[in-house]
mmCIF file as Biopython writes it, N, C-alpha, C and O atoms, coordinates in Angstrom:
data_model
#
loop_
_atom_site.group_PDB
_atom_site.id
_atom_site.type_symbol
_atom_site.label_atom_id
_atom_site.label_alt_id
_atom_site.label_comp_id
_atom_site.label_asym_id
_atom_site.label_entity_id
_atom_site.label_seq_id
_atom_site.pdbx_PDB_ins_code
_atom_site.Cartn_x
_atom_site.Cartn_y
_atom_site.Cartn_z
_atom_site.occupancy
_atom_site.B_iso_or_equiv
_atom_site.auth_seq_id
_atom_site.auth_asym_id
_atom_site.pdbx_PDB_model_num
ATOM 1   N N  . UNK A ? 1  ? 0.822   -1.183  0.000   1.0 0.0 1  A 1 
ATOM 2   C CA . UNK A ? 1  ? 0.000   0.000   0.000   1.0 0.0 1  A 1 
ATOM 3   C C  . UNK A ? 1  ? 0.869   1.250   0.000   1.0 0.0 1  A 1 
ATOM 4   O O  . UNK A ? 1  ? 0.566   2.218   -0.698  1.0 0.0 1  A 1 
ATOM 5   N N  . UNK A ? 2  ? 1.935   1.236   0.771   1.0 0.0 2  A 1 
ATOM 6   C CA . UNK A ? 2  ? 2.818   2.405   0.805   1.0 0.0 2  A 1 
ATOM 7   C C  . UNK A ? 2  ? 3.394   2.704   -0.572  1.0 0.0 2  A 1 
ATOM 8   O O  . UNK A ? 2  ? 3.509   3.865   -0.965  1.0 0.0 2  A 1 
ATOM 9   N N  . UNK A ? 3  ? 3.751   1.665   -1.298  1.0 0.0 3  A 1 
ATOM 10  C CA . UNK A ? 3  ? 4.305   1.861   -2.635  1.0 0.0 3  A 1 
ATOM 11  C C  . UNK A ? 3  ? 3.261   2.502   -3.545  1.0 0.0 3  A 1 
ATOM 12  O O  . UNK A ? 3  ? 3.593   3.384   -4.337  1.0 0.0 3  A 1 
ATOM 13  N N  . UNK A ? 4  ? 2.023   2.077   -3.443  1.0 0.0 4  A 1 
ATOM 14  C CA . UNK A ? 4  ? 0.952   2.668   -4.241  1.0 0.0 4  A 1 
ATOM 15  C C  . UNK A ? 4  ? 0.766   4.128   -3.864  1.0 0.0 4  A 1 
ATOM 16  O O  . UNK A ? 4  ? 0.628   4.983   -4.739  1.0 0.0 4  A 1 
ATOM 17  N N  . UNK A ? 5  ? 0.761   4.416   -2.582  1.0 0.0 5  A 1 
ATOM 18  C CA . UNK A ? 5  ? 0.554   5.787   -2.122  1.0 0.0 5  A 1 
ATOM 19  C C  . UNK A ? 5  ? 1.683   6.707   -2.576  1.0 0.0 5  A 1 
ATOM 20  O O  . UNK A ? 5  ? 1.448   7.882   -2.858  1.0 0.0 5  A 1 
ATOM 21  N N  . UNK A ? 6  ? 2.883   6.193   -2.647  1.0 0.0 6  A 1 
ATOM 22  C CA . UNK A ? 6  ? 4.025   7.002   -3.058  1.0 0.0 6  A 1 
ATOM 23  C C  . UNK A ? 6  ? 4.131   7.148   -4.577  1.0 0.0 6  A 1 
ATOM 24  O O  . UNK A ? 6  ? 4.690   8.129   -5.066  1.0 0.0 6  A 1 
ATOM 25  N N  . UNK A ? 7  ? 3.599   6.181   -5.324  1.0 0.0 7  A 1 
ATOM 26  C CA . UNK A ? 7  ? 3.806   6.158   -6.771  1.0 0.0 7  A 1 
ATOM 27  C C  . UNK A ? 7  ? 2.498   6.140   -7.556  1.0 0.0 7  A 1 
ATOM 28  O O  . UNK A ? 7  ? 2.479   5.693   -8.703  1.0 0.0 7  A 1 
ATOM 29  N N  . UNK A ? 8  ? 1.417   6.612   -6.965  1.0 0.0 8  A 1 
ATOM 30  C CA . UNK A ? 8  ? 0.101   6.539   -7.605  1.0 0.0 8  A 1 
ATOM 31  C C  . UNK A ? 8  ? 0.050   7.249   -8.955  1.0 0.0 8  A 1 
ATOM 32  O O  . UNK A ? 8  ? -0.775  6.909   -9.802  1.0 0.0 8  A 1 
ATOM 33  N N  . UNK A ? 9  ? 0.920   8.227   -9.158  1.0 0.0 9  A 1 
ATOM 34  C CA . UNK A ? 9  ? 0.885   9.006   -10.396 1.0 0.0 9  A 1 
ATOM 35  C C  . UNK A ? 9  ? 1.826   8.451   -11.472 1.0 0.0 9  A 1 
ATOM 36  O O  . UNK A ? 9  ? 2.061   9.095   -12.495 1.0 0.0 9  A 1 
ATOM 37  N N  . UNK A ? 10 ? 2.352   7.265   -11.231 1.0 0.0 10 A 1 
ATOM 38  C CA . UNK A ? 10 ? 3.239   6.618   -12.189 1.0 0.0 10 A 1 
ATOM 39  C C  . UNK A ? 10 ? 2.568   5.363   -12.740 1.0 0.0 10 A 1 
ATOM 40  O O  . UNK A ? 10 ? 1.501   4.961   -12.278 1.0 0.0 10 A 1 
ATOM 41  N N  . UNK A ? 11 ? 3.200   4.764   -13.717 1.0 0.0 11 A 1 
ATOM 42  C CA . UNK A ? 11 ? 2.702   3.508   -14.287 1.0 0.0 11 A 1 
ATOM 43  C C  . UNK A ? 11 ? 2.922   2.404   -13.251 1.0 0.0 11 A 1 
ATOM 44  O O  . UNK A ? 11 ? 4.060   2.057   -12.935 1.0 0.0 11 A 1 
ATOM 45  N N  . UNK A ? 12 ? 1.836   1.862   -12.735 1.0 0.0 12 A 1 
ATOM 46  C CA . UNK A ? 12 ? 1.898   0.832   -11.702 1.0 0.0 12 A 1 
ATOM 47  C C  . UNK A ? 12 ? 1.150   -0.395  -12.202 1.0 0.0 12 A 1 
ATOM 48  O O  . UNK A ? 12 ? 0.026   -0.303  -12.694 1.0 0.0 12 A 1 
ATOM 49  N N  . UNK A ? 13 ? 1.800   -1.546  -12.064 1.0 0.0 13 A 1 
ATOM 50  C CA . UNK A ? 13 ? 1.131   -2.801  -12.374 1.0 0.0 13 A 1 
ATOM 51  C C  . UNK A ? 13 ? 1.448   -3.818  -11.289 1.0 0.0 13 A 1 
ATOM 52  O O  . UNK A ? 13 ? 2.463   -3.724  -10.599 1.0 0.0 13 A 1 
ATOM 53  N N  . UNK A ? 14 ? 0.577   -4.769  -11.157 1.0 0.0 14 A 1 
ATOM 54  C CA . UNK A ? 14 ? 0.816   -5.855  -10.212 1.0 0.0 14 A 1 
ATOM 55  C C  . UNK A ? 14 ? 2.077   -6.616  -10.600 1.0 0.0 14 A 1 
ATOM 56  O O  . UNK A ? 14 ? 2.844   -7.038  -9.735  1.0 0.0 14 A 1 
ATOM 57  N N  . UNK A ? 15 ? 2.286   -6.787  -11.889 1.0 0.0 15 A 1 
ATOM 58  C CA . UNK A ? 15 ? 3.465   -7.505  -12.368 1.0 0.0 15 A 1 
ATOM 59  C C  . UNK A ? 15 ? 4.760   -6.780  -11.991 1.0 0.0 15 A 1 
ATOM 60  O O  . UNK A ? 15 ? 5.740   -7.411  -11.595 1.0 0.0 15 A 1 
ATOM 61  N N  . UNK A ? 16 ? 4.751   -5.459  -12.117 1.0 0.0 16 A 1 
ATOM 62  C CA . UNK A ? 16 ? 5.924   -4.675  -11.746 1.0 0.0 16 A 1 
ATOM 63  C C  . UNK A ? 16 ? 6.217   -4.824  -10.255 1.0 0.0 16 A 1 
ATOM 64  O O  . UNK A ? 16 ? 7.359   -5.062  -9.860  1.0 0.0 16 A 1 
ATOM 65  N N  . UNK A ? 17 ? 5.196   -4.685  -9.444  1.0 0.0 17 A 1 
ATOM 66  C CA . UNK A ? 17 ? 5.393   -4.797  -7.998  1.0 0.0 17 A 1 
ATOM 67  C C  . UNK A ? 17 ? 5.762   -6.219  -7.579  1.0 0.0 17 A 1 
ATOM 68  O O  . UNK A ? 17 ? 6.509   -6.413  -6.619  1.0 0.0 17 A 1 
ATOM 69  N N  . UNK A ? 18 ? 5.247   -7.196  -8.288  1.0 0.0 18 A 1 
ATOM 70  C CA . UNK A ? 18 ? 5.620   -8.579  -7.955  1.0 0.0 18 A 1 
ATOM 71  C C  . UNK A ? 18 ? 7.105   -8.818  -8.232  1.0 0.0 18 A 1 
ATOM 72  O O  . UNK A ? 18 ? 7.768   -9.548  -7.495  1.0 0.0 18 A 1 
ATOM 73  N N  . UNK A ? 19 ? 7.621   -8.204  -9.292  1.0 0.0 19 A 1 
ATOM 74  C CA . UNK A ? 19 ? 9.058   -8.327  -9.569  1.0 0.0 19 A 1 
ATOM 75  C C  . UNK A ? 19 ? 9.878   -7.609  -8.505  1.0 0.0 19 A 1 
ATOM 76  O O  . UNK A ? 19 ? 10.883  -8.133  -8.026  1.0 0.0 19 A 1 
ATOM 77  N N  . UNK A ? 20 ? 9.447   -6.415  -8.142  1.0 0.0 20 A 1 
ATOM 78  C CA . UNK A ? 20 ? 10.164  -5.648  -7.126  1.0 0.0 20 A 1 
ATOM 79  C C  . UNK A ? 20 ? 10.187  -6.390  -5.796  1.0 0.0 20 A 1 
ATOM 80  O O  . UNK A ? 20 ? 11.209  -6.426  -5.111  1.0 0.0 20 A 1 
ATOM 81  N N  . UNK A ? 21 ? 9.051   -6.980  -5.439  1.0 0.0 21 A 1 
ATOM 82  C CA . UNK A ? 21 ? 8.928   -7.665  -4.148  1.0 0.0 21 A 1 
ATOM 83  C C  . UNK A ? 21 ? 9.346   -9.129  -4.206  1.0 0.0 21 A 1 
ATOM 84  O O  . UNK A ? 21 ? 9.377   -9.819  -3.187  1.0 0.0 21 A 1 
ATOM 85  N N  . UNK A ? 22 ? 9.669   -9.596  -5.418  1.0 0.0 22 A 1 
ATOM 86  C CA . UNK A ? 22 ? 10.117  -10.968 -5.628  1.0 0.0 22 A 1 
ATOM 87  C C  . UNK A ? 22 ? 9.055   -12.003 -5.246  1.0 0.0 22 A 1 
ATOM 88  O O  . UNK A ? 22 ? 9.351   -12.996 -4.581  1.0 0.0 22 A 1 
ATOM 89  N N  . UNK A ? 23 ? 7.822   -11.756 -5.676  1.0 0.0 23 A 1 
ATOM 90  C CA . UNK A ? 23 ? 6.717   -12.694 -5.493  1.0 0.0 23 A 1 
ATOM 91  C C  . UNK A ? 23 ? 6.056   -12.937 -6.836  1.0 0.0 23 A 1 
ATOM 92  O O  . UNK A ? 23 ? 6.118   -12.091 -7.728  1.0 0.0 23 A 1 
ATOM 93  N N  . UNK A ? 24 ? 5.433   -14.073 -6.976  1.0 0.0 24 A 1 
ATOM 94  C CA . UNK A ? 24 ? 4.659   -14.359 -8.180  1.0 0.0 24 A 1 
ATOM 95  C C  . UNK A ? 24 ? 3.434   -13.446 -8.185  1.0 0.0 24 A 1 
ATOM 96  O O  . UNK A ? 24 ? 2.839   -13.221 -7.132  1.0 0.0 24 A 1 
ATOM 97  N N  . UNK A ? 25 ? 3.044   -12.916 -9.344  1.0 0.0 25 A 1 
ATOM 98  C CA . UNK A ? 25 ? 1.897   -12.001 -9.402  1.0 0.0 25 A 1 
ATOM 99  C C  . UNK A ? 25 ? 0.602   -12.584 -8.833  1.0 0.0 25 A 1 
ATOM 100 O O  . UNK A ? 25 ? -0.160  -11.874 -8.178  1.0 0.0 25 A 1 
ATOM 101 N N  . UNK A ? 26 ? 0.352   -13.863 -9.079  1.0 0.0 26 A 1 
ATOM 102 C CA . UNK A ? 26 ? -0.871  -14.490 -8.560  1.0 0.0 26 A 1 
ATOM 103 C C  . UNK A ? 26 ? -0.836  -14.532 -7.035  1.0 0.0 26 A 1 
ATOM 104 O O  . UNK A ? 26 ? -1.836  -14.253 -6.375  1.0 0.0 26 A 1 
ATOM 105 N N  . UNK A ? 27 ? 0.319   -14.883 -6.484  1.0 0.0 27 A 1 
ATOM 106 C CA . UNK A ? 27 ? 0.459   -14.922 -5.028  1.0 0.0 27 A 1 
ATOM 107 C C  . UNK A ? 27 ? 0.265   -13.533 -4.431  1.0 0.0 27 A 1 
ATOM 108 O O  . UNK A ? 27 ? -0.470  -13.370 -3.457  1.0 0.0 27 A 1 
ATOM 109 N N  . UNK A ? 28 ? 0.919   -12.536 -5.010  1.0 0.0 28 A 1 
ATOM 110 C CA . UNK A ? 28 ? 0.793   -11.168 -4.508  1.0 0.0 28 A 1 
ATOM 111 C C  . UNK A ? 28 ? -0.654  -10.693 -4.590  1.0 0.0 28 A 1 
ATOM 112 O O  . UNK A ? 28 ? -1.150  -10.036 -3.675  1.0 0.0 28 A 1 
ATOM 113 N N  . UNK A ? 29 ? -1.322  -11.025 -5.680  1.0 0.0 29 A 1 
ATOM 114 C CA . UNK A ? 29 ? -2.722  -10.655 -5.839  1.0 0.0 29 A 1 
ATOM 115 C C  . UNK A ? 29 ? -3.594  -11.275 -4.761  1.0 0.0 29 A 1 
ATOM 116 O O  . UNK A ? 29 ? -4.448  -10.600 -4.186  1.0 0.0 29 A 1 
ATOM 117 N N  . UNK A ? 30 ? -3.389  -12.539 -4.487  1.0 0.0 30 A 1 
ATOM 118 C CA . UNK A ? 30 ? -4.176  -13.225 -3.448  1.0 0.0 30 A 1 
ATOM 119 C C  . UNK A ? 30 ? -3.930  -12.639 -2.070  1.0 0.0 30 A 1 
ATOM 120 O O  . UNK A ? 30 ? -4.872  -12.424 -1.308  1.0 0.0 30 A 1 
ATOM 121 N N  . UNK A ? 31 ? -2.674  -12.379 -1.745  1.0 0.0 31 A 1 
ATOM 122 C CA . UNK A ? 31 ? -2.328  -11.807 -0.443  1.0 0.0 31 A 1 
ATOM 123 C C  . UNK A ? 31 ? -2.919  -10.411 -0.309  1.0 0.0 31 A 1 
ATOM 124 O O  . UNK A ? 31 ? -3.472  -10.067 0.735   1.0 0.0 31 A 1 
ATOM 125 N N  . UNK A ? 32 ? -2.806  -9.613  -1.351  1.0 0.0 32 A 1 
ATOM 126 C CA . UNK A ? 32 ? -3.346  -8.249  -1.317  1.0 0.0 32 A 1 
ATOM 127 C C  . UNK A ? 32 ? -4.849  -8.285  -1.074  1.0 0.0 32 A 1 
ATOM 128 O O  . UNK A ? 32 ? -5.363  -7.566  -0.217  1.0 0.0 32 A 1 
ATOM 129 N N  . UNK A ? 33 ? -5.550  -9.122  -1.831  1.0 0.0 33 A 1 
ATOM 130 C CA . UNK A ? 33 ? -7.007  -9.213  -1.684  1.0 0.0 33 A 1 
ATOM 131 C C  . UNK A ? 33 ? -7.390  -9.703  -0.294  1.0 0.0 33 A 1 
ATOM 132 O O  . UNK A ? 33 ? -8.343  -9.196  0.298   1.0 0.0 33 A 1 
ATOM 133 N N  . UNK A ? 34 ? -6.667  -10.674 0.229   1.0 0.0 34 A 1 
ATOM 134 C CA . UNK A ? 34 ? -6.967  -11.211 1.560   1.0 0.0 34 A 1 
ATOM 135 C C  . UNK A ? 34 ? -6.735  -10.171 2.652   1.0 0.0 34 A 1 
ATOM 136 O O  . UNK A ? 34 ? -7.541  -10.047 3.574   1.0 0.0 34 A 1 
ATOM 137 N N  . UNK A ? 35 ? -5.654  -9.433  2.553   1.0 0.0 35 A 1 
ATOM 138 C CA . UNK A ? 35 ? -5.300  -8.468  3.595   1.0 0.0 35 A 1 
ATOM 139 C C  . UNK A ? 35 ? -6.063  -7.157  3.498   1.0 0.0 35 A 1 
ATOM 140 O O  . UNK A ? 35 ? -6.429  -6.581  4.523   1.0 0.0 35 A 1 
ATOM 141 N N  . UNK A ? 36 ? -6.309  -6.677  2.292   1.0 0.0 36 A 1 
ATOM 142 C CA . UNK A ? 36 ? -6.919  -5.366  2.089   1.0 0.0 36 A 1 
ATOM 143 C C  . UNK A ? 36 ? -8.427  -5.480  1.864   1.0 0.0 36 A 1 
ATOM 144 O O  . UNK A ? 36 ? -9.185  -4.576  2.217   1.0 0.0 36 A 1 
ATOM 145 N N  . UNK A ? 37 ? -8.852  -6.587  1.280   1.0 0.0 37 A 1 
ATOM 146 C CA . UNK A ? 37 ? -10.277 -6.795  1.076   1.0 0.0 37 A 1 
ATOM 147 C C  . UNK A ? 37 ? -10.763 -6.503  -0.328  1.0 0.0 37 A 1 
ATOM 148 O O  . UNK A ? 37 ? -11.899 -6.833  -0.670  1.0 0.0 37 A 1 
ATOM 149 N N  . UNK A ? 38 ? -9.915  -5.885  -1.154  1.0 0.0 38 A 1 
ATOM 150 C CA . UNK A ? 38 ? -10.243 -5.647  -2.556  1.0 0.0 38 A 1 
ATOM 151 C C  . UNK A ? 38 ? -9.015  -5.961  -3.399  1.0 0.0 38 A 1 
ATOM 152 O O  . UNK A ? 38 ? -7.908  -6.095  -2.877  1.0 0.0 38 A 1 
ATOM 153 N N  . UNK A ? 39 ? -9.221  -6.076  -4.700  1.0 0.0 39 A 1 
ATOM 154 C CA . UNK A ? 39 ? -8.103  -6.426  -5.572  1.0 0.0 39 A 1 
ATOM 155 C C  . UNK A ? 39 ? -7.105  -5.274  -5.681  1.0 0.0 39 A 1 
ATOM 156 O O  . UNK A ? 39 ? -7.414  -4.125  -5.365  1.0 0.0 39 A 1 
ATOM 157 N N  . UNK A ? 40 ? -5.921  -5.611  -6.129  1.0 0.0 40 A 1 
ATOM 158 C CA . UNK A ? 40 ? -4.864  -4.622  -6.328  1.0 0.0 40 A 1 
ATOM 159 C C  . UNK A ? 40 ? -5.325  -3.513  -7.260  1.0 0.0 40 A 1 
ATOM 160 O O  . UNK A ? 40 ? -5.176  -2.331  -6.950  1.0 0.0 40 A 1 
ATOM 161 N N  . UNK A ? 41 ? -5.882  -3.895  -8.399  1.0 0.0 41 A 1 
ATOM 162 C CA . UNK A ? 41 ? -6.299  -2.887  -9.386  1.0 0.0 41 A 1 
ATOM 163 C C  . UNK A ? 41 ? -7.444  -2.023  -8.867  1.0 0.0 41 A 1 
ATOM 164 O O  . UNK A ? 41 ? -7.480  -0.822  -9.134  1.0 0.0 41 A 1 
ATOM 165 N N  . UNK A ? 42 ? -8.376  -2.618  -8.133  1.0 0.0 42 A 1 
ATOM 166 C CA . UNK A ? 42 ? -9.469  -1.830  -7.553  1.0 0.0 42 A 1 
ATOM 167 C C  . UNK A ? 42 ? -8.947  -0.850  -6.508  1.0 0.0 42 A 1 
ATOM 168 O O  . UNK A ? 42 ? -9.397  0.294   -6.440  1.0 0.0 42 A 1 
ATOM 169 N N  . UNK A ? 43 ? -8.000  -1.303  -5.699  1.0 0.0 43 A 1 
ATOM 170 C CA . UNK A ? 43 ? -7.414  -0.423  -4.686  1.0 0.0 43 A 1 
ATOM 171 C C  . UNK A ? 43 ? -6.693  0.749   -5.361  1.0 0.0 43 A 1 
ATOM 172 O O  . UNK A ? 43 ? -6.850  1.900   -4.954  1.0 0.0 43 A 1 
ATOM 173 N N  . UNK A ? 44 ? -5.913  0.447   -6.383  1.0 0.0 44 A 1 
ATOM 174 C CA . UNK A ? 44 ? -5.173  1.489   -7.101  1.0 0.0 44 A 1 
ATOM 175 C C  . UNK A ? 44 ? -6.133  2.502   -7.714  1.0 0.0 44 A 1 
ATOM 176 O O  . UNK A ? 44 ? -5.926  3.710   -7.595  1.0 0.0 44 A 1 
ATOM 177 N N  . UNK A ? 45 ? -7.168  2.018   -8.359  1.0 0.0 45 A 1 
ATOM 178 C CA . UNK A ? 45 ? -8.154  2.906   -8.972  1.0 0.0 45 A 1 
ATOM 179 C C  . UNK A ? 45 ? -8.854  3.758   -7.922  1.0 0.0 45 A 1 
ATOM 180 O O  . UNK A ? 45 ? -9.000  4.967   -8.099  1.0 0.0 45 A 1 
ATOM 181 N N  . UNK A ? 46 ? -9.286  3.133   -6.830  1.0 0.0 46 A 1 
ATOM 182 C CA . UNK A ? 46 ? -9.953  3.876   -5.756  1.0 0.0 46 A 1 
ATOM 183 C C  . UNK A ? 46 ? -9.044  4.944   -5.164  1.0 0.0 46 A 1 
ATOM 184 O O  . UNK A ? 46 ? -9.479  6.068   -4.911  1.0 0.0 46 A 1 
ATOM 185 N N  . UNK A ? 47 ? -7.782  4.592   -4.944  1.0 0.0 47 A 1 
ATOM 186 C CA . UNK A ? 47 ? -6.846  5.558   -4.363  1.0 0.0 47 A 1 
ATOM 187 C C  . UNK A ? 47 ? -6.626  6.734   -5.317  1.0 0.0 47 A 1 
ATOM 188 O O  . UNK A ? 47 ? -6.612  7.889   -4.892  1.0 0.0 47 A 1 
ATOM 189 N N  . UNK A ? 48 ? -6.456  6.438   -6.592  1.0 0.0 48 A 1 
ATOM 190 C CA . UNK A ? 48 ? -6.274  7.507   -7.572  1.0 0.0 48 A 1 
ATOM 191 C C  . UNK A ? 48 ? -7.496  8.409   -7.652  1.0 0.0 48 A 1 
ATOM 192 O O  . UNK A ? 48 ? -7.363  9.623   -7.806  1.0 0.0 48 A 1 
ATOM 193 N N  . UNK A ? 49 ? -8.671  7.833   -7.549  1.0 0.0 49 A 1 
ATOM 194 C CA . UNK A ? 49 ? -9.904  8.631   -7.576  1.0 0.0 49 A 1 
ATOM 195 C C  . UNK A ? 49 ? -9.995  9.531   -6.342  1.0 0.0 49 A 1 
ATOM 196 O O  . UNK A ? 49 ? -10.419 10.681  -6.446  1.0 0.0 49 A 1 
ATOM 197 N N  . UNK A ? 50 ? -9.602  9.018   -5.184  1.0 0.0 50 A 1 
ATOM 198 C CA . UNK A ? 50 ? -9.609  9.836   -3.965  1.0 0.0 50 A 1 
ATOM 199 C C  . UNK A ? 50 ? -8.644  11.008  -4.086  1.0 0.0 50 A 1 
ATOM 200 O O  . UNK A ? 50 ? -8.965  12.128  -3.689  1.0 0.0 50 A 1 
ATOM 201 N N  . UNK A ? 51 ? -7.466  10.748  -4.632  1.0 0.0 51 A 1 
ATOM 202 C CA . UNK A ? 51 ? -6.477  11.816  -4.824  1.0 0.0 51 A 1 
ATOM 203 C C  . UNK A ? 51 ? -7.012  12.847  -5.808  1.0 0.0 51 A 1 
ATOM 204 O O  . UNK A ? 51 ? -6.872  14.048  -5.581  1.0 0.0 51 A 1 
ATOM 205 N N  . UNK A ? 52 ? -7.623  12.390  -6.898  1.0 0.0 52 A 1 
ATOM 206 C CA . UNK A ? 52 ? -8.182  13.316  -7.899  1.0 0.0 52 A 1 
ATOM 207 C C  . UNK A ? 52 ? -9.283  14.170  -7.270  1.0 0.0 52 A 1 
ATOM 208 O O  . UNK A ? 52 ? -9.366  15.367  -7.544  1.0 0.0 52 A 1 
ATOM 209 N N  . UNK A ? 53 ? -10.109 13.582  -6.448  1.0 0.0 53 A 1 
ATOM 210 C CA . UNK A ? 53 ? -11.182 14.323  -5.782  1.0 0.0 53 A 1 
ATOM 211 C C  . UNK A ? 53 ? -10.602 15.420  -4.887  1.0 0.0 53 A 1 
ATOM 212 O O  . UNK A ? 53 ? -11.075 16.556  -4.905  1.0 0.0 53 A 1 
ATOM 213 N N  . UNK A ? 54 ? -9.584  15.077  -4.113  1.0 0.0 54 A 1 
ATOM 214 C CA . UNK A ? 54 ? -8.939  16.065  -3.244  1.0 0.0 54 A 1 
ATOM 215 C C  . UNK A ? 54 ? -8.323  17.174  -4.077  1.0 0.0 54 A 1 
ATOM 216 O O  . UNK A ? 54 ? -8.432  18.347  -3.719  1.0 0.0 54 A 1 
ATOM 217 N N  . UNK A ? 55 ? -7.684  16.828  -5.173  1.0 0.0 55 A 1 
ATOM 218 C CA . UNK A ? 55 ? -7.072  17.849  -6.030  1.0 0.0 55 A 1 
ATOM 219 C C  . UNK A ? 55 ? -8.134  18.778  -6.613  1.0 0.0 55 A 1 
ATOM 220 O O  . UNK A ? 55 ? -7.921  19.989  -6.678  1.0 0.0 55 A 1 
ATOM 221 N N  . UNK A ? 56 ? -9.259  18.238  -7.031  1.0 0.0 56 A 1 
ATOM 222 C CA . UNK A ? 56 ? -10.331 19.048  -7.582  1.0 0.0 56 A 1 
ATOM 223 C C  . UNK A ? 56 ? -10.939 19.967  -6.520  1.0 0.0 56 A 1 
ATOM 224 O O  . UNK A ? 56 ? -11.289 21.112  -6.808  1.0 0.0 56 A 1 
ATOM 225 N N  . UNK A ? 57 ? -11.061 19.466  -5.307  1.0 0.0 57 A 1 
ATOM 226 C CA . UNK A ? 57 ? -11.649 20.257  -4.225  1.0 0.0 57 A 1 
ATOM 227 C C  . UNK A ? 57 ? -10.731 21.350  -3.723  1.0 0.0 57 A 1 
ATOM 228 O O  . UNK A ? 57 ? -11.196 22.376  -3.227  1.0 0.0 57 A 1 
ATOM 229 N N  . UNK A ? 58 ? -9.433  21.141  -3.847  1.0 0.0 58 A 1 
ATOM 230 C CA . UNK A ? 58 ? -8.485  22.093  -3.264  1.0 0.0 58 A 1 
ATOM 231 C C  . UNK A ? 58 ? -7.798  22.982  -4.288  1.0 0.0 58 A 1 
ATOM 232 O O  . UNK A ? 58 ? -7.022  23.860  -3.911  1.0 0.0 58 A 1 
ATOM 233 N N  . UNK A ? 59 ? -8.064  22.778  -5.572  1.0 0.0 59 A 1 
ATOM 234 C CA . UNK A ? 59 ? -7.449  23.581  -6.619  1.0 0.0 59 A 1 
ATOM 235 C C  . UNK A ? 59 ? -8.385  24.752  -6.962  1.0 0.0 59 A 1 
ATOM 236 O O  . UNK A ? 59 ? -9.597  24.592  -7.112  1.0 0.0 59 A 1 
ATOM 237 N N  . UNK A ? 60 ? -7.782  25.901  -7.076  1.0 0.0 60 A 1 
ATOM 238 C CA . UNK A ? 60 ? -8.562  27.093  -7.399  1.0 0.0 60 A 1 
ATOM 239 C C  . UNK A ? 60 ? -8.781  27.188  -8.884  1.0 0.0 60 A 1 
ATOM 240 O O  . UNK A ? 60 ? -9.420  28.129  -9.355  1.0 0.0 60 A 1 
#
């Protein structure tokens, strides 16, 4: 989650993070869903939408 929060504005994929963390993408996906409650891609999309909402609300 920290990696997503720090790099939300960059090209992020489960495959990229699985290589960085040295886990198989399927395993990482299962662990993420079990621990967070939603899929990696859904979490990324939701987080990006929250950031966009804050930017829209706070930009003049």
